[in-house]
A tleap script that builds the chain and sets N, CA, C and O, in Angstrom:
source leaprc.protein.ff14SB
mol = sequence {
  NMET LYS SER ALA THR ILE ARG VAL ARG ASP
  ALA MET GLY GLY TYR ALA ALA THR LEU GLN
  GLY LYS ARG ALA THR CYS ALA TRP SER HIE
  GLU GLU ALA ALA ARG ARG VAL ALA ARG LYS
  VAL TYR GLY GLU LYS ALA ASP VAL VAL ASN
  ASP TYR LEU ARG ASP SER ASP VAL ALA ALA
  GLY VAL LYS TYR ARG TYR HIE VAL THR HIE
  CASN
}
set mol.1.N position { -11.682 1.601 -13.545 }
set mol.1.CA position { -11.092 1.747 -12.231 }
set mol.1.C position { -9.747 2.445 -12.372 }
set mol.1.O position { -8.984 2.147 -13.292 }
set mol.2.N position { -9.457 3.363 -11.475 }
set mol.2.CA position { -8.174 4.041 -11.477 }
set mol.2.C position { -7.073 3.077 -11.057 }
set mol.2.O position { -7.339 1.927 -10.707 }
set mol.3.N position { -5.867 3.547 -11.096 }
set mol.3.CA position { -4.731 2.726 -10.707 }
set mol.3.C position { -4.909 2.176 -9.299 }
set mol.3.O position { -5.287 2.904 -8.381 }
set mol.4.N position { -4.638 0.906 -9.139 }
set mol.4.CA position { -4.796 0.264 -7.840 }
set mol.4.C position { -3.436 -0.158 -7.290 }
set mol.4.O position { -3.294 -1.245 -6.728 }
set mol.5.N position { -2.452 0.699 -7.454 }
set mol.5.CA position { -1.118 0.421 -6.950 }
set mol.5.C position { -0.933 1.109 -5.604 }
set mol.5.O position { -1.165 2.311 -5.470 }
set mol.6.N position { -0.519 0.340 -4.620 }
set mol.6.CA position { -0.290 0.865 -3.279 }
set mol.6.C position { 1.206 0.973 -3.067 }
set mol.6.O position { 1.954 0.036 -3.348 }
set mol.7.N position { 1.637 2.118 -2.570 }
set mol.7.CA position { 3.047 2.335 -2.265 }
set mol.7.C position { 3.202 2.439 -0.760 }
set mol.7.O position { 2.457 3.160 -0.097 }
set mol.8.N position { 4.185 1.708 -0.220 }
set mol.8.CA position { 4.402 1.680 1.225 }
set mol.8.C position { 5.786 2.232 1.536 }
set mol.8.O position { 6.786 1.807 0.958 }
set mol.9.N position { 5.823 3.184 2.459 }
set mol.9.CA position { 7.075 3.796 2.904 }
set mol.9.C position { 7.266 3.537 4.385 }
set mol.9.O position { 6.320 3.208 5.101 }
set mol.10.N position { 8.504 3.689 4.834 }
set mol.10.CA position { 8.768 3.653 6.275 }
set mol.10.C position { 8.166 4.893 6.911 }
set mol.10.O position { 8.222 5.982 6.340 }
set mol.11.N position { 7.596 4.728 8.084 }
set mol.11.CA position { 7.075 5.857 8.852 }
set mol.11.C position { 7.644 5.740 10.264 }
set mol.11.O position { 8.295 4.749 10.596 }
set mol.12.N position { 7.403 6.722 11.069 }
set mol.12.CA position { 7.945 6.701 12.427 }
set mol.12.C position { 7.388 5.498 13.195 }
set mol.12.O position { 6.224 5.497 13.596 }
set mol.13.N position { 8.207 4.499 13.393 }
set mol.13.CA position { 7.799 3.326 14.150 }
set mol.13.C position { 6.912 2.361 13.395 }
set mol.13.O position { 6.252 1.531 14.021 }
set mol.14.N position { 6.868 2.434 12.070 }
set mol.14.CA position { 6.022 1.516 11.324 }
set mol.14.C position { 6.052 1.793 9.837 }
set mol.14.O position { 7.087 2.154 9.278 }
set mol.15.N position { 4.894 1.619 9.198 }
set mol.15.CA position { 4.784 1.757 7.753 }
set mol.15.C position { 3.572 2.615 7.410 }
set mol.15.O position { 2.566 2.600 8.120 }
set mol.16.N position { 3.681 3.360 6.314 }
set mol.16.CA position { 2.577 4.175 5.825 }
set mol.16.C position { 2.311 3.803 4.370 }
set mol.16.O position { 3.213 3.844 3.534 }
set mol.17.N position { 1.067 3.442 4.081 }
set mol.17.CA position { 0.665 3.054 2.731 }
set mol.17.C position { -0.251 4.117 2.142 }
set mol.17.O position { -1.087 4.682 2.848 }
set mol.18.N position { -0.093 4.392 0.842 }
set mol.18.CA position { -0.945 5.372 0.172 }
set mol.18.C position { -1.558 4.773 -1.088 }
set mol.18.O position { -0.936 3.983 -1.798 }
set mol.19.N position { -2.803 5.179 -1.340 }
set mol.19.CA position { -3.539 4.747 -2.523 }
set mol.19.C position { -4.581 5.804 -2.831 }
set mol.19.O position { -5.450 6.072 -2.001 }
set mol.20.N position { -4.511 6.408 -4.004 }
set mol.20.CA position { -5.484 7.389 -4.478 }
set mol.20.C position { -5.768 8.487 -3.452 }
set mol.20.O position { -6.923 8.850 -3.228 }
set mol.21.N position { -4.733 9.001 -2.845 }
set mol.21.CA position { -4.885 10.099 -1.905 }
set mol.21.C position { -5.265 9.695 -0.495 }
set mol.21.O position { -5.324 10.547 0.391 }
set mol.22.N position { -5.523 8.414 -0.264 }
set mol.22.CA position { -5.831 7.907 1.083 }
set mol.22.C position { -4.568 7.336 1.690 }
set mol.22.O position { -3.657 6.915 0.977 }
set mol.23.N position { -4.518 7.324 3.021 }
set mol.23.CA position { -3.327 6.850 3.726 }
set mol.23.C position { -3.741 5.977 4.894 }
set mol.23.O position { -4.742 6.245 5.559 }
set mol.24.N position { -2.963 4.929 5.141 }
set mol.24.CA position { -3.170 4.079 6.309 }
set mol.24.C position { -1.807 3.683 6.854 }
set mol.24.O position { -0.834 3.584 6.106 }
set mol.25.N position { -1.743 3.458 8.153 }
set mol.25.CA position { -0.477 3.099 8.787 }
set mol.25.C position { -0.630 1.804 9.576 }
set mol.25.O position { -1.736 1.389 9.920 }
set mol.26.N position { 0.504 1.183 9.851 }
set mol.26.CA position { 0.550 -0.005 10.691 }
set mol.26.C position { 1.927 -0.060 11.338 }
set mol.26.O position { 2.932 0.233 10.691 }
set mol.27.N position { 1.975 -0.430 12.591 }
set mol.27.CA position { 3.236 -0.447 13.326 }
set mol.27.C position { 4.042 -1.719 13.099 }
set mol.27.O position { 5.259 -1.708 13.281 }
set mol.28.N position { 3.397 -2.819 12.705 }
set mol.28.CA position { 4.121 -4.083 12.662 }
set mol.28.C position { 4.256 -4.720 11.282 }
set mol.28.O position { 5.091 -5.610 11.118 }
set mol.29.N position { 3.470 -4.306 10.274 }
set mol.29.CA position { 3.512 -5.017 9.007 }
set mol.29.C position { 3.246 -4.083 7.818 }
set mol.29.O position { 2.252 -3.357 7.803 }
set mol.30.N position { 4.124 -4.109 6.845 }
set mol.30.CA position { 3.912 -3.319 5.632 }
set mol.30.C position { 2.739 -3.864 4.834 }
set mol.30.O position { 2.016 -3.094 4.202 }
set mol.31.N position { 2.539 -5.163 4.852 }
set mol.31.CA position { 1.407 -5.758 4.140 }
set mol.31.C position { 0.076 -5.355 4.787 }
set mol.31.O position { -0.897 -5.083 4.084 }
set mol.32.N position { 0.034 -5.317 6.094 }
set mol.32.CA position { -1.186 -4.905 6.791 }
set mol.32.C position { -1.508 -3.432 6.520 }
set mol.32.O position { -2.678 -3.074 6.382 }
set mol.33.N position { -0.498 -2.586 6.442 }
set mol.33.CA position { -0.731 -1.183 6.090 }
set mol.33.C position { -1.338 -1.084 4.695 }
set mol.33.O position { -2.266 -0.305 4.476 }
set mol.34.N position { -0.821 -1.869 3.749 }
set mol.34.CA position { -1.361 -1.881 2.390 }
set mol.34.C position { -2.796 -2.399 2.385 }
set mol.34.O position { -3.652 -1.843 1.696 }
set mol.35.N position { -3.063 -3.451 3.141 }
set mol.35.CA position { -4.407 -4.017 3.210 }
set mol.35.C position { -5.396 -3.008 3.800 }
set mol.35.O position { -6.530 -2.908 3.332 }
set mol.36.N position { -4.979 -2.273 4.810 }
set mol.36.CA position { -5.855 -1.281 5.441 }
set mol.36.C position { -6.248 -0.169 4.490 }
set mol.36.O position { -7.411 0.235 4.450 }
set mol.37.N position { -5.282 0.334 3.716 }
set mol.37.CA position { -5.621 1.415 2.780 }
set mol.37.C position { -6.470 0.876 1.624 }
set mol.37.O position { -7.346 1.588 1.131 }
set mol.38.N position { -6.234 -0.350 1.186 }
set mol.38.CA position { -7.057 -0.944 0.127 }
set mol.38.C position { -8.503 -1.075 0.589 }
set mol.38.O position { -9.427 -0.786 -0.172 }
set mol.39.N position { -8.700 -1.502 1.812 }
set mol.39.CA position { -10.059 -1.663 2.334 }
set mol.39.C position { -10.724 -0.323 2.616 }
set mol.39.O position { -11.950 -0.215 2.572 }
set mol.40.N position { -9.929 0.688 2.904 }
set mol.40.CA position { -10.474 2.030 3.095 }
set mol.40.C position { -11.038 2.561 1.777 }
set mol.40.O position { -12.069 3.234 1.764 }
set mol.41.N position { -10.361 2.256 0.673 }
set mol.41.CA position { -10.778 2.756 -0.640 }
set mol.41.C position { -11.820 1.851 -1.301 }
set mol.41.O position { -12.802 2.348 -1.852 }
set mol.42.N position { -11.622 0.521 -1.252 }
set mol.42.CA position { -12.454 -0.409 -2.020 }
set mol.42.C position { -13.424 -1.254 -1.197 }
set mol.42.O position { -14.218 -1.996 -1.774 }
set mol.43.N position { -13.384 -1.165 0.124 }
set mol.43.CA position { -14.292 -1.952 0.948 }
set mol.43.C position { -13.626 -3.200 1.515 }
set mol.43.O position { -12.473 -3.506 1.212 }
set mol.44.N position { -14.377 -3.905 2.341 }
set mol.44.CA position { -13.840 -5.034 3.111 }
set mol.44.C position { -13.406 -6.238 2.284 }
set mol.44.O position { -12.629 -7.059 2.770 }
set mol.45.N position { -13.883 -6.367 1.055 }
set mol.45.CA position { -13.520 -7.530 0.244 }
set mol.45.C position { -12.204 -7.352 -0.505 }
set mol.45.O position { -11.753 -8.274 -1.185 }
set mol.46.N position { -11.594 -6.201 -0.393 }
set mol.46.CA position { -10.329 -5.943 -1.078 }
set mol.46.C position { -9.176 -6.623 -0.333 }
set mol.46.O position { -9.178 -6.710 0.895 }
set mol.47.N position { -8.203 -7.098 -1.092 }
set mol.47.CA position { -6.979 -7.668 -0.529 }
set mol.47.C position { -5.813 -7.188 -1.381 }
set mol.47.O position { -6.019 -6.482 -2.369 }
set mol.48.N position { -4.596 -7.560 -1.014 }
set mol.48.CA position { -3.421 -7.078 -1.731 }
set mol.48.C position { -2.485 -8.224 -2.104 }
set mol.48.O position { -2.445 -9.260 -1.440 }
set mol.49.N position { -1.737 -8.012 -3.180 }
set mol.49.CA position { -0.669 -8.929 -3.589 }
set mol.49.C position { 0.596 -8.117 -3.826 }
set mol.49.O position { 0.534 -6.979 -4.292 }
set mol.50.N position { 1.723 -8.694 -3.510 }
set mol.50.CA position { 3.012 -8.029 -3.638 }
set mol.50.C position { 3.341 -7.781 -5.107 }
set mol.50.O position { 2.958 -8.560 -5.981 }
set mol.51.N position { 4.050 -6.691 -5.367 }
set mol.51.CA position { 4.453 -6.342 -6.725 }
set mol.51.C position { 5.923 -5.914 -6.691 }
set mol.51.O position { 6.468 -5.610 -5.629 }
set mol.52.N position { 6.550 -5.894 -7.861 }
set mol.52.CA position { 7.949 -5.493 -7.955 }
set mol.52.C position { 8.095 -3.987 -7.838 }
set mol.52.O position { 7.267 -3.232 -8.347 }
set mol.53.N position { 9.156 -3.554 -7.163 }
set mol.53.CA position { 9.463 -2.126 -7.091 }
set mol.53.C position { 10.022 -1.651 -8.426 }
set mol.53.O position { 10.711 -2.399 -9.120 }
set mol.54.N position { 9.728 -0.428 -8.774 }
set mol.54.CA position { 10.301 0.198 -9.964 }
set mol.54.C position { 11.427 1.128 -9.529 }
set mol.54.O position { 11.515 1.489 -8.356 }
set mol.55.N position { 12.277 1.513 -10.457 }
set mol.55.CA position { 13.380 2.421 -10.144 }
set mol.55.C position { 12.860 3.744 -9.584 }
set mol.55.O position { 13.456 4.321 -8.674 }
set mol.56.N position { 11.749 4.217 -10.136 }
set mol.56.CA position { 11.182 5.481 -9.655 }
set mol.56.C position { 10.665 5.364 -8.224 }
set mol.56.O position { 10.678 6.344 -7.480 }
set mol.57.N position { 10.208 4.167 -7.832 }
set mol.57.CA position { 9.758 3.953 -6.453 }
set mol.57.C position { 10.928 4.089 -5.482 }
set mol.57.O position { 10.815 4.749 -4.450 }
set mol.58.N position { 12.026 3.472 -5.815 }
set mol.58.CA position { 13.205 3.508 -4.950 }
set mol.58.C position { 13.697 4.940 -4.789 }
set mol.58.O position { 14.058 5.356 -3.688 }
set mol.59.N position { 13.712 5.686 -5.875 }
set mol.59.CA position { 14.146 7.079 -5.824 }
set mol.59.C position { 13.215 7.924 -4.960 }
set mol.59.O position { 13.649 8.911 -4.366 }
set mol.60.N position { 11.934 7.544 -4.882 }
set mol.60.CA position { 10.944 8.291 -4.099 }
set mol.60.C position { 10.853 7.814 -2.652 }
set mol.60.O position { 10.053 8.339 -1.878 }
set mol.61.N position { 11.660 6.830 -2.282 }
set mol.61.CA position { 11.644 6.343 -0.901 }
set mol.61.C position { 10.624 5.258 -0.623 }
set mol.61.O position { 10.367 4.936 0.537 }
set mol.62.N position { 10.041 4.693 -1.658 }
set mol.62.CA position { 9.064 3.619 -1.490 }
set mol.62.C position { 9.810 2.319 -1.206 }
set mol.62.O position { 10.768 1.983 -1.902 }
set mol.63.N position { 9.367 1.587 -0.179 }
set mol.63.CA position { 10.035 0.339 0.211 }
set mol.63.C position { 9.317 -0.897 -0.311 }
set mol.63.O position { 9.954 -1.911 -0.597 }
set mol.64.N position { 7.977 -0.818 -0.438 }
set mol.64.CA position { 7.172 -1.973 -0.880 }
set mol.64.C position { 6.085 -1.468 -1.821 }
set mol.64.O position { 5.667 -0.313 -1.749 }
set mol.65.N position { 5.637 -2.356 -2.705 }
set mol.65.CA position { 4.597 -2.006 -3.671 }
set mol.65.C position { 3.606 -3.164 -3.734 }
set mol.65.O position { 4.001 -4.328 -3.799 }
set mol.66.N position { 2.326 -2.837 -3.715 }
set mol.66.CA position { 1.269 -3.854 -3.757 }
set mol.66.C position { 0.225 -3.469 -4.795 }
set mol.66.O position { 0.119 -2.307 -5.187 }
set mol.67.N position { -0.539 -4.456 -5.231 }
set mol.67.CA position { -1.699 -4.234 -6.088 }
set mol.67.C position { -2.937 -4.734 -5.361 }
set mol.67.O position { -2.866 -5.669 -4.563 }
set mol.68.N position { -4.066 -4.107 -5.641 }
set mol.68.CA position { -5.326 -4.474 -5.008 }
set mol.68.C position { -5.959 -5.626 -5.786 }
set mol.68.O position { -5.973 -5.616 -7.017 }
set mol.69.N position { -6.480 -6.613 -5.067 }
set mol.69.CA position { -7.282 -7.674 -5.653 }
set mol.69.C position { -8.647 -7.638 -4.976 }
set mol.69.O position { -8.786 -7.131 -3.863 }
set mol.70.N position { -9.634 -8.174 -5.648 }
set mol.70.CA position { -10.994 -8.217 -5.088 }
set mol.70.C position { -11.418 -9.660 -4.951 }
set mol.70.O position { -11.359 -10.428 -5.911 }
set mol.71.N position { -11.846 -10.029 -3.758 }
set mol.71.CA position { -12.280 -11.419 -3.503 }
set mol.71.C position { -13.733 -11.609 -3.841 }
set mol.71.O position { -14.263 -12.710 -3.690 }
savepdb mol mol.pdb
quit
């Protein structure tokens, strides 16, 4: 499996999450944006867990970082 790290940035009026070239947005929750992109890539059984930001993430404008889990 390729890297399952989701990066979430601020977007106009909400959050934008990216994973393996796919993108999903949510207006009210950064976690929900991450969950939406995970399910777009891996299917409905995918979920997310919070992860620590790296220095390179902060420099790139990333606000939150998640990893994909499978139920």
